[in-house]
Backbone atoms as SQL, in Angstrom:
CREATE TABLE atoms (id INTEGER PRIMARY KEY, chain TEXT, resi INTEGER, resn TEXT, atom TEXT, x REAL, y REAL, z REAL);
INSERT INTO atoms VALUES
  (1, 'A', 1, 'UNK', 'N', 45.240, 46.423, 164.972),
  (2, 'A', 1, 'UNK', 'CA', 45.713, 47.314, 165.389),
  (3, 'A', 1, 'UNK', 'C', 46.471, 47.440, 166.294),
  (4, 'A', 2, 'UNK', 'N', 47.277, 49.138, 167.096),
  (5, 'A', 2, 'UNK', 'CA', 47.949, 49.246, 167.446),
  (6, 'A', 2, 'UNK', 'C', 47.720, 50.422, 168.481),
  (7, 'A', 3, 'UNK', 'N', 47.833, 50.572, 169.986),
  (8, 'A', 3, 'UNK', 'CA', 47.300, 51.822, 170.144),
  (9, 'A', 3, 'UNK', 'C', 48.353, 52.541, 169.637),
  (10, 'A', 4, 'UNK', 'N', 49.586, 52.591, 168.607),
  (11, 'A', 4, 'UNK', 'CA', 49.040, 54.084, 167.880),
  (12, 'A', 4, 'UNK', 'C', 48.736, 54.003, 166.873),
  (13, 'A', 5, 'UNK', 'N', 47.854, 53.403, 165.969),
  (14, 'A', 5, 'UNK', 'CA', 46.877, 53.810, 165.054),
  (15, 'A', 5, 'UNK', 'C', 45.916, 54.309, 166.038),
  (16, 'A', 6, 'UNK', 'N', 45.102, 53.583, 166.795),
  (17, 'A', 6, 'UNK', 'CA', 43.838, 53.732, 167.382),
  (18, 'A', 6, 'UNK', 'C', 44.533, 55.377, 168.509),
  (19, 'A', 7, 'UNK', 'N', 45.439, 56.033, 168.663),
  (20, 'A', 7, 'UNK', 'CA', 45.375, 57.357, 168.769),
  (21, 'A', 7, 'UNK', 'C', 46.372, 58.555, 167.885),
  (22, 'A', 8, 'UNK', 'N', 45.549, 57.292, 166.661),
  (23, 'A', 8, 'UNK', 'CA', 46.352, 58.428, 164.858),
  (24, 'A', 8, 'UNK', 'C', 44.858, 59.197, 165.356),
  (25, 'A', 9, 'UNK', 'N', 44.089, 57.846, 165.446),
  (26, 'A', 9, 'UNK', 'CA', 42.133, 58.229, 165.512),
  (27, 'A', 9, 'UNK', 'C', 42.390, 59.274, 166.440),
  (28, 'A', 10, 'UNK', 'N', 42.170, 58.484, 167.256),
  (29, 'A', 10, 'UNK', 'CA', 41.752, 59.301, 168.397),
  (30, 'A', 10, 'UNK', 'C', 41.824, 61.486, 169.162),
  (31, 'A', 11, 'UNK', 'N', 43.268, 61.414, 168.455),
  (32, 'A', 11, 'UNK', 'CA', 44.389, 62.400, 168.267),
  (33, 'A', 11, 'UNK', 'C', 43.102, 62.765, 166.574),
  (34, 'A', 12, 'UNK', 'N', 42.641, 63.170, 165.612),
  (35, 'A', 12, 'UNK', 'CA', 42.592, 62.902, 164.831),
  (36, 'A', 12, 'UNK', 'C', 40.680, 63.796, 164.986),
  (37, 'A', 13, 'UNK', 'N', 39.927, 62.436, 165.095),
  (38, 'A', 13, 'UNK', 'CA', 39.275, 63.558, 165.043),
  (39, 'A', 13, 'UNK', 'C', 38.014, 63.287, 166.679),
  (40, 'A', 14, 'UNK', 'N', 38.172, 64.765, 166.943),
  (41, 'A', 14, 'UNK', 'CA', 38.226, 65.291, 167.375),
  (42, 'A', 14, 'UNK', 'C', 37.024, 66.493, 166.896),
  (43, 'A', 15, 'UNK', 'N', 35.940, 67.681, 168.405),
  (44, 'A', 15, 'UNK', 'CA', 34.823, 67.468, 167.852),
  (45, 'A', 15, 'UNK', 'C', 35.377, 69.401, 167.081),
  (46, 'A', 16, 'UNK', 'N', 34.377, 69.337, 166.035),
  (47, 'A', 16, 'UNK', 'CA', 35.561, 71.517, 166.518),
  (48, 'A', 16, 'UNK', 'C', 34.370, 72.080, 166.638),
  (49, 'A', 17, 'UNK', 'N', 34.396, 73.346, 166.645),
  (50, 'A', 17, 'UNK', 'CA', 33.375, 74.282, 167.304),
  (51, 'A', 17, 'UNK', 'C', 32.541, 73.634, 166.632),
  (52, 'A', 18, 'UNK', 'N', 31.320, 73.561, 165.783),
  (53, 'A', 18, 'UNK', 'CA', 30.037, 73.090, 165.489),
  (54, 'A', 18, 'UNK', 'C', 29.705, 71.984, 166.077),
  (55, 'A', 19, 'UNK', 'N', 30.389, 71.531, 167.167),
  (56, 'A', 19, 'UNK', 'CA', 30.404, 70.168, 167.139),
  (57, 'A', 19, 'UNK', 'C', 30.194, 69.139, 166.470),
  (58, 'A', 20, 'UNK', 'N', 30.866, 69.332, 165.385),
  (59, 'A', 20, 'UNK', 'CA', 31.156, 67.684, 164.219),
  (60, 'A', 20, 'UNK', 'C', 31.721, 67.104, 164.653),
  (61, 'A', 21, 'UNK', 'N', 32.434, 66.250, 163.804),
  (62, 'A', 21, 'UNK', 'CA', 34.209, 65.690, 163.680),
  (63, 'A', 21, 'UNK', 'C', 34.386, 66.717, 162.655),
  (64, 'A', 22, 'UNK', 'N', 36.574, 67.016, 163.288),
  (65, 'A', 22, 'UNK', 'CA', 36.423, 67.767, 163.121),
  (66, 'A', 22, 'UNK', 'C', 37.282, 66.009, 161.423),
  (67, 'A', 23, 'UNK', 'N', 37.109, 65.126, 161.936),
  (68, 'A', 23, 'UNK', 'CA', 38.088, 64.532, 161.063),
  (69, 'A', 23, 'UNK', 'C', 37.992, 63.805, 160.101),
  (70, 'A', 24, 'UNK', 'N', 36.357, 64.015, 160.189),
  (71, 'A', 24, 'UNK', 'CA', 35.942, 63.622, 159.658),
  (72, 'A', 24, 'UNK', 'C', 35.472, 64.332, 158.343),
  (73, 'A', 25, 'UNK', 'N', 35.594, 65.734, 158.356),
  (74, 'A', 25, 'UNK', 'CA', 35.462, 66.588, 157.381),
  (75, 'A', 25, 'UNK', 'C', 36.308, 66.845, 157.142),
  (76, 'A', 26, 'UNK', 'N', 37.810, 67.153, 157.288),
  (77, 'A', 26, 'UNK', 'CA', 39.003, 66.935, 157.101),
  (78, 'A', 26, 'UNK', 'C', 38.775, 65.139, 156.157),
  (79, 'A', 27, 'UNK', 'N', 39.395, 65.070, 156.708),
  (80, 'A', 27, 'UNK', 'CA', 39.017, 63.322, 155.434),
  (81, 'A', 27, 'UNK', 'C', 38.669, 63.102, 154.773),
  (82, 'A', 28, 'UNK', 'N', 37.111, 63.213, 155.306),
  (83, 'A', 28, 'UNK', 'CA', 36.281, 62.660, 153.403),
  (84, 'A', 28, 'UNK', 'C', 35.047, 63.250, 153.158),
  (85, 'A', 29, 'UNK', 'N', 35.590, 64.713, 153.841),
  (86, 'A', 29, 'UNK', 'CA', 34.097, 66.009, 153.797),
  (87, 'A', 29, 'UNK', 'C', 33.263, 65.691, 153.892),
  (88, 'A', 30, 'UNK', 'N', 32.593, 64.484, 155.070),
  (89, 'A', 30, 'UNK', 'CA', 32.205, 64.075, 156.280),
  (90, 'A', 30, 'UNK', 'C', 31.355, 64.457, 157.178),
  (91, 'A', 31, 'UNK', 'N', 29.837, 64.900, 156.955),
  (92, 'A', 31, 'UNK', 'CA', 28.962, 65.985, 158.432),
  (93, 'A', 31, 'UNK', 'C', 29.026, 64.821, 159.697),
  (94, 'A', 32, 'UNK', 'N', 29.865, 64.230, 159.903),
  (95, 'A', 32, 'UNK', 'CA', 29.493, 63.877, 161.354),
  (96, 'A', 32, 'UNK', 'C', 29.494, 63.770, 163.254),
  (97, 'A', 33, 'UNK', 'N', 28.387, 64.040, 163.247),
  (98, 'A', 33, 'UNK', 'CA', 28.415, 64.324, 165.060),
  (99, 'A', 33, 'UNK', 'C', 28.975, 63.701, 165.468),
  (100, 'A', 34, 'UNK', 'N', 30.082, 64.055, 166.676),
  (101, 'A', 34, 'UNK', 'CA', 31.295, 63.344, 167.319),
  (102, 'A', 34, 'UNK', 'C', 30.696, 63.179, 168.675),
  (103, 'A', 35, 'UNK', 'N', 30.762, 62.532, 169.191),
  (104, 'A', 35, 'UNK', 'CA', 31.265, 61.441, 168.362),
  (105, 'A', 35, 'UNK', 'C', 31.525, 60.407, 167.573),
  (106, 'A', 36, 'UNK', 'N', 32.046, 60.313, 166.682),
  (107, 'A', 36, 'UNK', 'CA', 31.884, 60.351, 164.713),
  (108, 'A', 36, 'UNK', 'C', 32.032, 58.464, 165.690),
  (109, 'A', 37, 'UNK', 'N', 31.855, 57.616, 164.696),
  (110, 'A', 37, 'UNK', 'CA', 32.353, 55.771, 164.919),
  (111, 'A', 37, 'UNK', 'C', 33.594, 55.028, 164.893),
  (112, 'A', 38, 'UNK', 'N', 34.149, 56.683, 164.180),
  (113, 'A', 38, 'UNK', 'CA', 35.993, 56.413, 164.008),
  (114, 'A', 38, 'UNK', 'C', 35.846, 56.524, 165.942),
  (115, 'A', 39, 'UNK', 'N', 35.784, 57.340, 166.650),
  (116, 'A', 39, 'UNK', 'CA', 36.042, 58.044, 167.322),
  (117, 'A', 39, 'UNK', 'C', 35.365, 57.314, 168.521),
  (118, 'A', 40, 'UNK', 'N', 33.619, 56.394, 168.753),
  (119, 'A', 40, 'UNK', 'CA', 34.344, 55.813, 169.169),
  (120, 'A', 40, 'UNK', 'C', 34.100, 54.490, 169.289),
  (121, 'A', 41, 'UNK', 'N', 34.464, 53.723, 168.008),
  (122, 'A', 41, 'UNK', 'CA', 35.183, 53.216, 167.785),
  (123, 'A', 41, 'UNK', 'C', 36.917, 52.596, 169.091),
  (124, 'A', 42, 'UNK', 'N', 37.358, 53.614, 168.831),
  (125, 'A', 42, 'UNK', 'CA', 39.075, 53.581, 169.332),
  (126, 'A', 42, 'UNK', 'C', 38.611, 53.408, 170.318),
  (127, 'A', 43, 'UNK', 'N', 37.402, 54.291, 171.197),
  (128, 'A', 43, 'UNK', 'CA', 37.219, 54.532, 172.145),
  (129, 'A', 43, 'UNK', 'C', 37.350, 52.942, 173.133),
  (130, 'A', 44, 'UNK', 'N', 36.558, 52.721, 172.694),
  (131, 'A', 44, 'UNK', 'CA', 36.329, 51.330, 173.102),
  (132, 'A', 44, 'UNK', 'C', 37.158, 50.173, 172.656),
  (133, 'A', 45, 'UNK', 'N', 37.940, 50.314, 172.245),
  (134, 'A', 45, 'UNK', 'CA', 39.457, 49.532, 171.926),
  (135, 'A', 45, 'UNK', 'C', 40.208, 49.523, 172.803),
  (136, 'A', 46, 'UNK', 'N', 40.144, 51.458, 173.130),
  (137, 'A', 46, 'UNK', 'CA', 41.195, 51.106, 174.986),
  (138, 'A', 46, 'UNK', 'C', 40.643, 50.344, 175.647),
  (139, 'A', 47, 'UNK', 'N', 39.356, 50.720, 175.858),
  (140, 'A', 47, 'UNK', 'CA', 38.709, 50.537, 176.869),
  (141, 'A', 47, 'UNK', 'C', 38.802, 48.547, 177.331),
  (142, 'A', 48, 'UNK', 'N', 38.942, 48.231, 176.199),
  (143, 'A', 48, 'UNK', 'CA', 38.344, 46.236, 175.975),
  (144, 'A', 48, 'UNK', 'C', 40.451, 45.921, 176.203),
  (145, 'A', 49, 'UNK', 'N', 41.262, 46.892, 175.594),
  (146, 'A', 49, 'UNK', 'CA', 42.405, 46.945, 175.808),
  (147, 'A', 49, 'UNK', 'C', 43.050, 46.538, 177.730),
  (148, 'A', 50, 'UNK', 'N', 42.664, 47.849, 177.891),
  (149, 'A', 50, 'UNK', 'CA', 43.600, 48.263, 179.774),
  (150, 'A', 50, 'UNK', 'C', 42.230, 47.238, 180.166),
  (151, 'A', 51, 'UNK', 'N', 41.180, 46.208, 179.449),
  (152, 'A', 51, 'UNK', 'CA', 40.213, 45.194, 180.332),
  (153, 'A', 51, 'UNK', 'C', 40.427, 43.955, 180.506),
  (154, 'A', 52, 'UNK', 'N', 41.101, 43.555, 179.838),
  (155, 'A', 52, 'UNK', 'CA', 41.627, 42.774, 179.613),
  (156, 'A', 52, 'UNK', 'C', 42.828, 42.745, 180.487),
  (157, 'A', 53, 'UNK', 'N', 43.898, 44.199, 180.306),
  (158, 'A', 53, 'UNK', 'CA', 44.874, 43.941, 180.845),
  (159, 'A', 53, 'UNK', 'C', 44.781, 43.756, 182.490),
  (160, 'A', 54, 'UNK', 'N', 43.866, 44.886, 182.619),
  (161, 'A', 54, 'UNK', 'CA', 43.675, 44.921, 184.209),
  (162, 'A', 54, 'UNK', 'C', 42.814, 43.059, 184.790),
  (163, 'A', 55, 'UNK', 'N', 42.173, 42.323, 184.207),
  (164, 'A', 55, 'UNK', 'CA', 41.976, 41.183, 184.387),
  (165, 'A', 55, 'UNK', 'C', 42.956, 40.011, 184.463),
  (166, 'A', 56, 'UNK', 'N', 43.477, 40.109, 183.051),
  (167, 'A', 56, 'UNK', 'CA', 44.778, 38.906, 183.058),
  (168, 'A', 56, 'UNK', 'C', 46.396, 39.752, 183.744),
  (169, 'A', 57, 'UNK', 'N', 46.530, 40.575, 184.218),
  (170, 'A', 57, 'UNK', 'CA', 47.288, 40.763, 185.896),
  (171, 'A', 57, 'UNK', 'C', 48.099, 41.724, 185.350),
  (172, 'A', 58, 'UNK', 'N', 48.428, 42.079, 183.843),
  (173, 'A', 58, 'UNK', 'CA', 49.825, 42.602, 183.187),
  (174, 'A', 58, 'UNK', 'C', 50.420, 44.157, 183.300),
  (175, 'A', 59, 'UNK', 'N', 50.566, 44.697, 183.806),
  (176, 'A', 59, 'UNK', 'CA', 51.352, 46.059, 183.320),
  (177, 'A', 59, 'UNK', 'C', 50.435, 47.078, 182.581);
């Protein structure tokens, strides 16, 4: 996965007005509470990358 792909996941999987994930509803017609699995995964991915960069001393 690249940062661009993860950013796209996070830009689509947003909370709807009813508290359900708008991305899951529009892509898969699935009612999933927000944060859905995709949004949780993308946030964890970004956290792992940031932690790795911090510990390795990268910019």
